[in-house]
C-alpha positions as CSV (number, residue, x, y, z in Angstrom):
1,M,186.8,-152.9,-196.8
2,T,188.3,-154.8,-193.8
3,A,186.6,-155.2,-190.8
4,P,187.7,-153.6,-187.7
5,A,189.3,-155.4,-185.3
6,F,187.7,-155.3,-181.7
7,P,189.2,-156.0,-178.9
8,H,188.5,-159.2,-176.8
9,I,185.6,-158.8,-174.2
10,P,185.4,-160.5,-171.3
11,D,182.0,-162.9,-170.3
12,L,180.1,-160.2,-168.0
13,D,178.7,-163.1,-166.5
14,G,182.2,-163.8,-164.5
15,M,182.5,-159.8,-163.8
16,M,181.2,-157.6,-161.1
17,A,181.8,-153.3,-160.4
18,C,183.3,-152.0,-157.4
19,P,180.3,-150.4,-155.4
20,A,182.8,-147.6,-154.8
21,C,184.7,-146.9,-157.8
22,D,182.6,-148.6,-160.5
23,A,185.6,-151.0,-161.2
24,L,185.5,-154.1,-163.3
25,L,186.5,-157.0,-161.4
26,V,186.3,-161.1,-161.8
27,D,184.2,-161.8,-159.6
28,R,185.9,-165.3,-157.8
29,T,184.7,-167.3,-155.0
30,V,186.4,-165.8,-151.4
31,S,187.3,-168.4,-148.6
32,V,185.3,-168.1,-145.6
33,G,187.8,-165.2,-143.1
34,A,189.2,-164.1,-146.4
35,T,188.8,-160.4,-147.8
36,A,188.6,-159.5,-150.9
37,S,189.1,-155.4,-151.9
38,C,189.2,-153.1,-154.7
39,P,192.7,-153.1,-156.3
40,R,192.2,-149.5,-157.7
41,C,190.4,-147.4,-154.5
42,H,191.3,-150.5,-151.9
43,T,187.2,-150.8,-150.8
44,V,186.1,-154.5,-149.3
45,I,183.9,-155.8,-151.5
46,E,183.6,-159.3,-149.7
47,A,184.5,-160.3,-147.0
48,P,182.5,-164.1,-145.5
49,R,182.9,-164.4,-142.1
50,P,181.9,-167.6,-139.8
51,L,178.0,-167.7,-138.8
52,A,177.8,-163.9,-140.2
53,M,174.0,-164.1,-140.8
54,T,173.4,-165.9,-137.4
55,R,174.8,-162.4,-135.7
56,I,173.3,-160.0,-138.3
57,I,170.5,-161.8,-137.1
58,M,171.0,-161.4,-133.2
59,L,171.9,-157.8,-134.2
60,A,168.8,-156.6,-135.7
61,L,166.9,-158.5,-133.5
62,A,167.9,-156.6,-130.9
63,A,168.1,-152.9,-132.4
64,L,164.1,-154.1,-132.7
65,I,163.9,-154.7,-128.9
66,L,165.9,-151.2,-128.6
67,M,163.6,-149.2,-131.0
68,I,160.9,-150.1,-129.2
69,A,162.5,-149.2,-126.0
70,A,163.4,-146.1,-127.8
71,V,159.6,-145.1,-129.1
72,F,157.7,-146.2,-126.3
73,F,159.9,-144.9,-122.7
74,P,160.3,-141.3,-122.0
75,F,163.2,-139.9,-124.1
76,L,163.6,-136.5,-122.3
77,E,162.9,-134.7,-118.8
78,L,162.5,-130.9,-119.0
79,G,161.7,-129.0,-116.0
80,A,161.8,-125.2,-114.9
81,A,160.2,-123.4,-112.7
82,G,159.0,-126.0,-110.5
83,M,157.0,-127.8,-113.5
84,V,158.6,-131.2,-114.7
85,R,157.5,-132.3,-118.3
86,R,158.5,-135.8,-119.8
87,S,158.2,-136.3,-122.8
88,S,158.8,-139.9,-125.4
89,L,159.1,-140.1,-129.3
90,L,155.6,-140.9,-129.8
91,D,153.9,-138.1,-127.3
92,T,155.8,-136.0,-130.0
93,V,154.8,-136.9,-132.7
94,M,151.4,-137.6,-131.8
95,A,151.5,-134.1,-130.6
96,Y,152.6,-132.3,-133.7
97,A,151.0,-134.9,-135.9
98,T,147.8,-132.2,-137.4
99,G,148.1,-128.8,-138.7
100,L,151.3,-126.9,-140.4
101,T,153.9,-129.2,-139.1
102,A,152.4,-132.7,-139.3
103,P,154.0,-133.3,-143.1
104,L,157.4,-132.2,-141.3
105,T,156.8,-134.8,-138.1
106,L,155.7,-137.9,-140.1
107,A,158.8,-137.7,-142.1
108,M,160.9,-137.5,-138.9
109,A,158.8,-140.7,-137.7
110,A,159.4,-142.4,-140.9
111,L,163.1,-141.3,-141.1
112,I,164.0,-142.3,-137.8
113,V,160.9,-144.9,-136.6
114,V,159.5,-146.5,-139.8
115,L,162.4,-147.1,-142.3
116,P,164.6,-148.2,-139.5
117,V,162.0,-150.7,-138.7
118,T,161.5,-151.9,-141.9
119,R,165.4,-152.3,-142.9
120,F,165.3,-154.8,-139.6
121,L,162.5,-156.8,-140.5
122,T,163.2,-157.7,-143.8
123,L,166.9,-158.2,-142.7
124,L,165.3,-161.2,-140.7
125,Y,163.0,-162.3,-143.6
126,V,166.1,-162.6,-145.8
127,L,168.5,-164.2,-143.9
128,G,166.7,-166.0,-141.3
129,P,165.6,-168.8,-143.3
130,M,169.0,-169.4,-145.1
131,A,170.9,-168.9,-141.5
132,F,169.1,-172.4,-140.9
133,G,170.1,-174.2,-144.2
134,W,166.7,-173.1,-145.7
135,H,166.0,-172.0,-148.9
136,P,165.5,-168.2,-149.3
137,A,161.8,-167.1,-148.5
138,R,159.4,-166.2,-150.9
139,H,160.3,-162.9,-152.6
140,A,163.9,-162.8,-150.3
141,V,165.8,-161.4,-153.6
142,H,163.1,-157.9,-153.7
143,A,163.4,-157.7,-149.9
144,F,167.0,-157.4,-149.8
145,R,167.2,-154.4,-153.0
146,V,164.2,-152.8,-150.8
147,T,166.9,-153.4,-148.1
148,E,169.8,-151.7,-149.6
149,A,167.2,-148.7,-151.0
150,L,165.9,-148.1,-147.6
151,R,170.1,-147.9,-146.1
152,P,170.7,-144.0,-146.9
153,W,167.4,-143.0,-146.0
154,A,167.4,-144.4,-143.0
155,M,168.6,-141.7,-140.5
156,A,168.7,-142.4,-136.5
157,E,172.1,-141.4,-136.2
158,V,171.6,-138.3,-137.8
159,F,168.0,-137.6,-135.3
160,I,170.6,-138.3,-132.4
161,V,173.2,-136.1,-133.5
162,G,170.5,-133.2,-133.6
163,V,169.3,-133.9,-130.4
164,A,172.8,-133.6,-128.8
165,V,172.9,-130.7,-130.6
166,A,169.5,-129.0,-129.0
167,L,170.0,-130.1,-125.9
168,V,173.3,-128.2,-125.5
169,K,170.9,-124.9,-126.0
170,V,168.1,-126.5,-124.0
171,A,170.6,-126.9,-120.9
172,G,170.6,-123.3,-120.5
173,L,167.2,-122.5,-119.9
174,A,165.9,-126.0,-118.2
175,H,166.9,-128.4,-116.4
176,V,167.2,-131.7,-118.7
177,S,167.4,-135.3,-117.6
178,L,168.1,-138.0,-120.3
179,G,165.2,-140.8,-120.4
180,P,165.9,-144.5,-120.8
181,A,164.7,-144.4,-124.1
182,F,167.6,-141.5,-125.5
183,W,170.0,-144.5,-124.2
184,A,168.0,-147.0,-125.9
185,F,168.6,-144.5,-128.7
186,V,172.3,-144.1,-128.7
187,A,172.6,-148.3,-128.2
188,L,170.6,-149.1,-131.5
189,V,172.4,-146.3,-133.7
190,I,175.4,-148.1,-132.4
191,V,174.1,-151.5,-133.0
192,T,173.1,-150.3,-136.4
193,V,176.2,-149.2,-137.4
194,L,177.5,-152.7,-136.4
195,K,175.0,-154.1,-138.4
196,D,175.9,-152.9,-141.7
197,N,179.5,-153.2,-141.2
198,F,179.7,-156.3,-140.2
199,M,177.1,-157.4,-143.4
200,S,178.7,-158.3,-146.8
201,R,176.7,-157.7,-149.1
202,V,178.2,-159.6,-152.2
203,T,178.4,-162.6,-149.9
204,V,174.4,-161.6,-149.0
205,W,173.9,-161.7,-152.5
206,K,175.9,-164.8,-153.7
207,T,174.2,-166.7,-151.3
208,L,171.0,-166.0,-152.2
209,E,171.7,-167.0,-156.0
210,A,173.1,-169.6,-154.8
211,R,170.7,-171.6,-152.7
212,R,167.6,-170.4,-155.0
213,R,169.7,-172.7,-157.6
214,S,169.9,-175.7,-155.4
């Protein structure tokens, strides 16, 4: 009996999967300023840009500063029947952190504050040393994996949409004034979207591997 002939299997070390459609692609070096996209679904795979790490670090730092303002500054001011009430996100969390609403309040605080802050800090930990041309920090690979795993769960933008919908309904019952924390949160969402869109994750992984071996 003759053994069946198997097709040639490529070296998987030189291949990569498209994050959108899982197409198996040849991993090639992409020059700075160029863009590599998937030929099947046209998803951008890698787009190295000059000073990309420095820009991402600056955006992450700006997001941290905006988060501090969003948490501690007045978020909303409600006025009705001659009474005015100002509240911040921290006041809201502390007010409902006990009783039956405690799990929901703590989950809200984790999704809109704790997880985004964790992502910003881990990004600074991963990219900071490499932006200066140094070797990656210890456990930088694991930290970047955590950053990527938390990305779907950081829901600051969902919170802003929910607040906007609630304001439409509350506006008919009381006078509503938006505090500086609200606008800080809006700016935070914009900065976060810019950071996520600007960052080429494949480039970060390749840089981590190259710096670790050098």
